[in-house]
N, C-alpha and C positions, 0 to 999 in steps of 0.2 A: 426462348428467344432467337437464339443460335441457331438452335435447327431449324426451325421454322425458314428461316431467312434464307440458309444454306436451301433447304427445296425449293422453295419461291425462283432462287437462281437456278438450280436445274432444270428445273421446267420451263424457264424461258430460256436455256443452252446459252447462258453468257458462262465465260468459263470460271471457276473457282478461283480466286487470289492464292498465290502462290506462296505460302508462308514458311520460315526458317524459325521452327523453335529451339530454345536453347532451354534445357532442363535446370542447368546448374543455377544456386540458390545464389540471389545477388544479382540477376544478371540484368541489365538495360536493353529494353526494346525499342526501340526505333523503329517506325514506318516510313518507308521513300515511297513516294507515287512516282511512277513513272509510264510515260506513253507509248507501246511499241507501235502502235501505226493506230491512225487514226478512227474514232469509234470504238476503241478499245484502252481500256485500261487496266493495269496491270498493280495490283499492289504488291510489294514486297518489303519484308522488315529484316534488317539486320541487329546483330547485337555488339554490346561494348560491354567488356568484362572486365569489371575492376578486381583488383583482390579485395580478398574481406578484409585484410588490417589496415588497407587505406581505405573503407568506408567509414565515414562518421558513426560510430556508434546511438549516438543521440541527436535528434533532429536540432537543427538552429531554429531558435524562433527569432523572426525578423521585427519585434515588437521592440520598441526601444526602451519601456520600462522593465520587457525581459529580459532583454541583452545587457541593461545597464547591472543587471544582479548575477551576471556571469564574472567569474574571476580571470585572472590575466591566463591564459591557456600555454602551457610549457611543453609540449613534445606532440603537439599536432590531435593532442583529446582535450573534447571541452568542457568546460566546470571542474577542472584538475584545478589545485593552487598551486602560489609558486614555491619553486622547492627551497628548502631553509639550507644556507650553507653552513651558519654554524646554530646553535640551540643558545636560547638565553642565558645569561648571567648579567648579575647584577657589578657593574662598574662605574667610576666616578668619573661625572662628563661636565666639562666647563665651553661653553660658545663665549670665545674671546673675538671673534670677529664676524661680523652681517655684511654679506656683499662689500667686502673694502671696509667697513667702518667698522672701528674697534669699538667692544663692547666692556662690560665690568666683569673680570672673570670673577665666575661664581660656581662652587662647583655643589653638585647634586649627584647623588646616587639612583642611577637608574639602571633599568633590566632593558640591555642592549642583544638585539637579535638581526645577526648577519642573513639576508636574503639575497637573489641572486645578483642585485645590481646595486643597491641600497642598505643602510644601516638603518634599525629604527628604532627608537628609545621610548620604553615604558618606565609609568612611576611606579610599575608594579610587574609583577610575570605576565606574559603574556594573555594567557585566559581570564587571569582577572581583570588587567585591563582591556580586553577586549568583549568581557562581558559588563563592565562599568562605561563602558565608551557612550557619550551621548550623543545622541542622533544626528548627524552632520561636522561631528568633529573627526579627527584624523591625527594619529599620533604622529610626534615628531621624527623626521627623519633625513636622512643623508645621501644625497643622490653620489656616488660612487664613480660615475661616467666622468673620466676626465680630472680624477681628485689625482694628490698628490697627496702617500702616508710618508712619515719619515720620524724618528726621534728625534727628541728634544728636549734640553735641559735649563734653555733659558727662558722659556714662555713660562715654567713654575718652579720653586722650590722644591716641589714634592719629584719623589725617586719614581720611576718606571710610568713615564709621560710619555704617549705619543703624537703627534698632531698630525692633522687631516686637513687639507685644502682642498675644498672643493672649484670645480669649474668658475664658479661665479664670484668666488673670491671669501667666501666665507671659511671660516676655521674653528674647529674643537680639538677640545683636546681632551684625551681618554688616559684615564690611570687604573692601576690596582695595585695593591700592597702584595701580591706575589707576581713577580719575576715572572716566574713559569707560564701563568695566567697571563699576562700583558703580551708575554713573546707570542704565544698561542693565535691570541687575538690579532696581532702585527701581523703575522703568518698568513693568515687567513682573509684578512683586508686584504693585505698585498697583491694575495693570488688572485682574488677579486676584480681588483683593480688593474691588474695587467692580465686579465683575461677579457676584460672590458675594452680594456685599449687596442686588444688585438683583434676585437669585432665579434666575438664568439659569447660574449655575458650575456645577449638577449637570445641567445639560441638553446633549445634545449639539448640534452645528451645524444648529438650526433643528428639528428632529424630537426630539419628544418621550416619555420614557422615565420609569420611576421610577427611581432609584436605589436601591439596597439592599447589604447587607453582603457579605463578602466570599462567603457562604455561601448567597446566592440569586442571581435574573438578571433583568435589566431585561427588562420584559414590556413590547411594545408596544402601543398603543391604536389602531384606526382608528374610524371613525365606524359603521361598521357592525356593531360589536363591543357587545354590552350595556353601558350606564354609561359611555357615551364622553363627554369632557370634564368628568367628574363625579369629585374624588381619592376615595381610598378613606379609610375613617375612620382608616386607621393613619398614613395619609401626610400629613391632614388633623391628627392630635397631633402627629406630628413635627413640622412647619411651625410647629405653636403652641407645641411649647416650642422650638423654633428660635427663634421671634419673642420669646420670653418670657425666653429667656438673651440676644438681643442689647438687650430692653429694658431688664433689669435690668444689662446691662453697662455701656450708654450713661447710663441713670438714678443710677447710683452714680457715675459719674465728676461728671456735672452736679451732684448733691448734693455730691461731692466739692470742687467748684471754688467752688459757694457759699457751702459753710462754709468753705472757706478765704477768700473775699473776706471773707465777715462776720467772721471773727476777725481779719482784719487792719485790718479798717474798727474794731472794736472796740477793738483794742489801740490804733489810731492817736488814736481820743476818750480813752482813759485818760491817755493819755502827753502829749496836749495838755492835761489838764485836770491832769494833776500839775505840769507844767512851769508851769503860770498861776498855780496855786496854792501853789507855791513859796517860802519866803522870798527875802528880798535877801541879797545879799554884806554888807550892812551889817546888817542884822539877826543874820547867823549868825555876824559879828564880835564884836557886842554881845553876842551869849550866849554868847560864847566856844567856840562850834563847829567855825568856823574862825579859826586863827590866822593871822596875817601872818606869812609866811614871811622867812627868812633868805637862804639861797640858792635862787638865782633871782628873785631880786627887783631892779627897776632900783634903782641905787646913788644916784641923785638922789632916788627914794621911802623909799629906805631910810634914807638920812640925814635927810629929813623927819621921818619917822616916828621917829626917836632923839634929833633936834634937834642934832644935831653934822656937820658936814665930813667925818669919817673914821668912816667902820663901827666900832662898837664891839669888833666881832669881828677884823677886821683888827688893832688896836691889842694885844687880847689878845694874840694868834697872834704875833705882831711881840715883843713884851715877853717873852713867855716862850722863845724862842728866843735872844733875846740874854741869858736871863738863866742857860742851861743848855744853848743848841747853836750857838755860834759856832766854837766849834774842832771840832763833831763832823765824823769823815770824811764827806765826800760830801753835806753839808748842801744840801738844796733836790733834790738829784739823785737820791740813792735816795729807792723808792718806798715808802710805808709799808703796813701791813698794810689791805688796803680795806674788810675787816669793821668793822674798829675805824674806819677813817673815815667810814663809813657810819653808824657809832653813833654816832658824835660830832656828825655834821650831823644827824640826826637830834634829839639833845638840844639844836643850839642852835636848829634851827627851832621845837621846841616852848618855847622860850625856859625854858629850863629852867634853876639856878642851874649855873653850869660854873666848876668850878675844874680848869685845865689843870695846873695841879702833882700832882693825884691819883694813886694808883700807875696805874689804867687808862690813864692817859694819857703811863706813863711812857717810851716810845717817842717822840722826838721828831719822830722821821720820820711819825708819822701827825699831829702839828699841822701840819707844814711840808705834808703831802699835803693836809689839809681848807684851808689856807687856797690852793694853787695850784687847787681845787675849785670856791672860793668865786669867784676870778676868772673860770675856765674857764666857769660855769654863769650869770655876768650876761647878762641879754637883750642889752646891747649894751655893748661891752668897756671899759677903761677908757680907752683910746684912742677916743676915738667914732669910727662909721663915717665922718662926713663928714670927715675928719681924715686917713683912710689915706693916700690917694692925693698930700694935701698933703705927709706924713713921708715918702711916696716920694721926691719931687721934691726936698726940702730935702736928704736925704740923698744924694743923686747929685753935689751942689755941691763943687767941688774945693778949694777954697780952705778952710781951716780956722775959721777967726772968721767969716766969712761963712755957713759952716755950722754956728756954735754960737750965731748971731743969729737965723739963720732959725728952726731948733728950738726956743730959747728963746722966740720969738716965738707959733709956735704953741704949745706948750704956754701960755702966759700965757694964749689965748684961750678956753683950755677951759673948763667949768662947773667950779665952783669946789671941788663934791666928787670931783671926778674930779682936779683940780691938789692939793688936799689929800692927797688917799690917794697919790696920785705921788709927792709931796714926801718922805711918811712913809716910802713902800716904798722907793725909791730911795735915801734915807739908812741906812736899814735896813742894802739890800745893801750900802752903802758900805761898814760896818762888817762883813759878811759878808769881804768883799776882804780886809782885813786881816788877817784870820788865814787868810789861803790857805796858810801855809805848814802849818797843822795842819789846815784843813778839806778842801785840797786841791781847791780850786774856784778857777778862774781868772773873769775877767770875759768871756771866750768860753766858759766852763763854764754859767756863769751866766743869760748871753741866751740858748744855746741853749735853758735851761728855760723863762724869762719871755718870751721873745719871742712864740710862739703862744699865749701864755698870756694876755697881757696886748694886744697886738693883732691883728683880722684884717678881711679885707674881708665888706664885709655878702654881694655876692654872687659866691660863690668862682667864678668862670667862667673865670679866668684857670690860667694853670700854677702848679702846688702849690709844687713848688721856689722857683720865680721869686719867689714874695711869702714863703716862709721866708727866703729870702736876706737881702731888704728887713727883714723883722721881726726876724732876728737883727741885724743892722748897726744897725736904730734905738735899739734897746735896749740895745747896746754902748756904743754913740756918746753914748746921754743919761747912762748909769751915769760910761764915764769922766770927760763933763764936768760932772757933776752939780754939783760946785763951782759952776760959773760962771751956769751955766741955772738954780738954785734959789736960786744964793746962800747953799748952805748951810758954816755952819763945823764942820769936823771936829776 
């Protein structure tokens, strides 16, 4: 057909169209028609030659169904899958927040794969998960664009835990038993996040491409094509939205941290002003807002306040027990009702009028329990701290007379409130022992009760059983020799 057309043109006397033929493969011919003079048409052709490496190897199908079947192109080549940054591995995962809303922490073992811009979680290995994946279902993933990764020890009691916070406010925890394994994943994820923040995460290895969703392709650009070096409006819009989301996320964190610091400084300043302006202890005591306590008060301070050498509460308890408790079975050994004992203590601290013969204190064990609590809560025991080791050394003496003299000498060196209170107490306990056939209390039983109550070391760094042994021995010896030690007239 072409030869016949040329022969007809030659016979008609028309000039043959001049053509430029390029023999190189892959050339694209463009026909350009120009008119050199009226009635004459010249047909010319020019060639635009592209490099073989820049030409698509496979034709792009413009059908929507065919496009949706294509994967995301990475380096300008259609149909290639996203490069995997770190191969899959089983890690423990927990999602603790979804869009800023806290969720219940539930650890699960998942197969984790790090892609170019996201973490993907599978219930099993990737090949098995993709084979068993139902149509329309997608594996769970974390978009690393704008994400923050850091180590954490507050969100979980487990070791080797890292936290990933996305730009949408979701928080994930990843954990591995091996520190080397979790460090490897931390470094890889950190590198990916940094590359995405620098704007190079969605591009291929040194080649430019526009990354779109799964329904579009990656279209390479060449310097010989139009609009090379300039991004499309949609790309600019997406980049602006991305930058805006990053800026909003970072600015919100910055504002949050600034507001936190401002709140803390405000609280500190208000607390400082309150402490400076608060009234003194003496003023509060004069107004009756704070009353001096009886329980927990130092023995010397309490006696000075009351103007006596023996606390009035101790006298009241001992008199009550001697009136109606000497013959009670297990006196001082049996404990009273704790709530009633605390009620009695509260009334004593409030300096209310106290009548221990009232019906609410009918149980004598409540009175004895309150008395033992008074001695236990003394800041310094009835046997002062500095005398503890001295009494231990004295009780180790073999000769009885020397032991009595050593213990008596130490007791008379005590402060006067301690000496008078001890003398009154041990005289009372002697009268308790005189009724031992009825109350079934022996000297050993009384010493077991009052040994740890009346004396203990200041620094309890030794053996507790060792200390308790000497505590009981000292109290029992003073109880048995109280006539000679205190010069009592029984």
